[in-house]
N, C-alpha and C positions, 0 to 999 in steps of 0.2 A: 780551698776552703778547709779548714781543720774543726769546723763546728760540728758537733755529733748533735743530730736532731731527737735522739731518743736515749735516755739513761741505760747503762749496761746492767743495771739491777732491777730493771722492768721488763715485762714482757707484753707483747700486743696480744689480742684476742686471736689473732691469725697464728701467732706463734705457739700459743697455748695448743689451739687445735691441731696444728702440726706435730707437736710434741706428743700429744696424747695418741694421735693416729699412727705415727711412725712408731712409738713404742708398742702399740697394739698389734701392729703388722709383724714386728719383730717376735712378739709373743705368739701370735699365731703360726709363724713359720718356724717355731721349735726355740726360740731363745729362752733361757731359764727365766723364771719369774721370782722377782726379789721380795714378794709379800706372801703369807701363807693364806691359803682359801679356806681355812677353818672347815674343810669337808664339804664345802658347797662347790657346785658346778657353775661357774661364771664365766661370762665371755672375755675375750682379750681386752676388749675395751673397758670393761669394768676393772680388770686388773690393772690397766695402763692408769685409769683413773684414781685407783687406790695408791699406786706408786707414785703418781703425781701429789697427790694429798699429802703423803708421807715424805715428799722431797728426794725420792731415791731414783728418779729416772735417769738412767745412764747416757745421756745423749748430751752433746755439745752443740751450742748455737753460735754460729759465725754471721755476723751481719756484714753485708757489703753495700756501702753506700754509693751513691751516683758518682762521688769524686773519686772511686776506687779504693777508697779507705776501707779497711776492714777491722771489725771490733769483736772479740770474744765476749759473749754474754755470760756473767756470773749466774748460773742456772739455778743453783741451791738457793742463793739470796732472792733471785728473781721470782722463784716458785714461792718462797716464804711472803714476799710482798703480795703476790696475786692472791693467795689465800687470805691473807690480812685484809686486803683490800676489796675482796670479793665474797667475804663471808663464807669461805670454804668452798664455794660453788665453782664449777668448771663449767 
């Protein structure tokens, strides 16, 4: 079966949570932050959310389907679609 059940330019709410959580963990463990904090002390989750809203999370999503087929998600486009469809809310 070659039918892909979910478009590769859309994210599920679970993928959004995983993206933000994984990026927050990377930041907490010392990964460089890709946005400025503007002299505020904020948590790694807040940094990850800001990066998400700016579409600069450096993570790739690979979906594996029950048929064994794998699909790489267009993360930047998927984040843009998420922000558009959810009024910027994470």
